[in-house]
C-alpha positions as CSV (number, residue, x, y, z in Angstrom):
1,M,95.0,101.8,70.1
2,E,97.6,98.8,68.7
3,L,98.2,96.1,71.2
4,G,101.5,94.8,71.1
5,D,102.3,91.1,72.6
6,A,102.4,92.6,75.7
7,E,99.7,94.3,75.8
8,T,97.7,91.0,74.5
9,G,99.6,89.1,76.5
10,L,98.6,91.2,80.1
11,L,95.4,91.0,79.1
12,E,95.3,87.4,79.0
13,D,96.8,87.3,82.6
14,C,94.1,89.5,83.6
15,H,90.9,87.2,82.2
16,E,92.5,84.2,84.0
17,D,92.9,85.5,87.2
18,W,93.6,89.1,88.4
19,R,96.7,90.4,88.4
20,A,97.8,92.5,92.0
21,L,99.7,95.6,91.2
22,W,103.0,95.1,92.8
23,E,103.3,91.9,90.4
24,I,103.4,94.3,87.3
25,P,106.5,96.2,88.0
26,A,108.5,93.2,88.7
27,G,108.8,90.7,85.1
28,P,108.1,91.9,81.6
29,P,107.4,94.0,79.9
30,T,108.5,96.3,82.7
31,K,110.8,96.4,85.7
32,S,109.6,99.3,87.4
33,V,107.1,101.1,88.7
34,A,107.6,104.0,86.5
35,E,107.9,101.6,84.0
36,S,104.8,100.1,85.1
37,V,102.9,103.5,84.8
38,A,103.5,104.0,81.0
39,F,102.6,100.3,80.7
40,L,99.2,99.9,82.1
41,L,98.0,104.0,82.3
42,P,96.8,103.2,77.9
43,L,95.3,100.2,79.1
44,I,93.0,101.6,81.9
45,Q,92.3,104.6,79.7
46,G,91.5,102.9,76.6
47,G,89.5,100.6,78.7
48,Y,90.9,97.6,78.7
49,L,91.5,96.7,82.1
50,T,90.1,98.6,85.1
51,T,90.9,98.2,89.4
52,L,89.8,96.5,91.9
53,A,90.4,97.8,95.8
54,V,90.2,95.1,97.6
55,T,91.9,94.3,101.4
56,A,91.6,90.3,100.7
57,W,91.6,87.7,97.2
58,E,88.5,86.6,97.7
59,Q,86.9,90.3,97.8
60,A,87.9,90.6,94.3
61,R,84.8,88.6,92.3
62,A,82.2,90.8,94.2
63,A,84.5,93.6,94.6
64,A,82.7,96.8,92.3
65,P,85.1,97.9,88.7
66,M,86.8,101.2,90.2
67,N,85.0,103.5,87.3
68,R,88.0,105.1,84.6
69,D,89.2,108.3,86.9
70,D,90.6,106.5,89.8
71,A,91.6,103.2,88.3
72,L,93.8,106.1,86.8
73,T,94.6,107.3,90.0
74,A,95.6,104.3,91.6
75,V,97.7,103.7,88.8
76,R,99.5,106.6,88.7
77,R,100.1,106.0,92.6
78,S,103.7,104.3,92.9
79,E,102.2,103.4,96.9
80,S,99.5,101.8,95.0
81,Y,102.8,98.5,93.4
82,A,103.3,97.9,97.2
83,P,101.8,94.6,97.8
84,P,99.8,95.6,101.7
85,V,101.4,94.9,104.8
86,A,98.5,94.4,107.2
87,D,95.4,92.9,107.3
88,G,92.7,94.7,106.0
89,E,94.7,96.9,103.9
90,T,93.3,98.6,101.0
91,F,95.8,96.8,97.7
92,Y,94.3,96.8,93.4
93,L,94.2,94.0,91.3
94,L,94.5,94.6,87.9
95,S,90.7,93.8,86.3
96,I,90.5,92.7,82.5
97,T,86.9,94.7,80.8
98,P,84.3,92.9,78.1
99,K,86.5,95.2,75.6
100,G,90.1,94.0,76.9
101,E,87.7,90.1,76.9
102,A,87.3,91.2,73.4
103,A,90.6,92.4,72.3
104,I,92.2,88.8,73.5
105,P,93.1,87.3,69.3
106,Q,90.6,84.2,68.8
107,G,91.9,81.0,69.6
108,A,94.0,82.4,73.0
109,F,92.8,79.8,74.8
110,P,91.6,75.8,74.8
111,N,87.9,76.3,74.9
112,D,87.5,79.1,72.4
């Protein structure tokens, strides 16, 4: 897979912090859930990103990355793109993988 600026930008964002699925349709490069699914699937399938299932942001650091099939399922489900409405409700975060980290161009971060 050849990564463009949009894909590399998302990898850089996920390298710095997790991104919630509901954040993806809100802005570039996608504007809808359908566009978000189409944009994210190749990054998950290619092993650049995975997802974490959590009920609070604080759980992200200790959360186990989902296997590829489960991550693909979460990304395909439109309800995954809604923020939680109640405490304890599961939501999904994008998490960069070692392959995704290796795909970020040298010099993208000041301490590289």
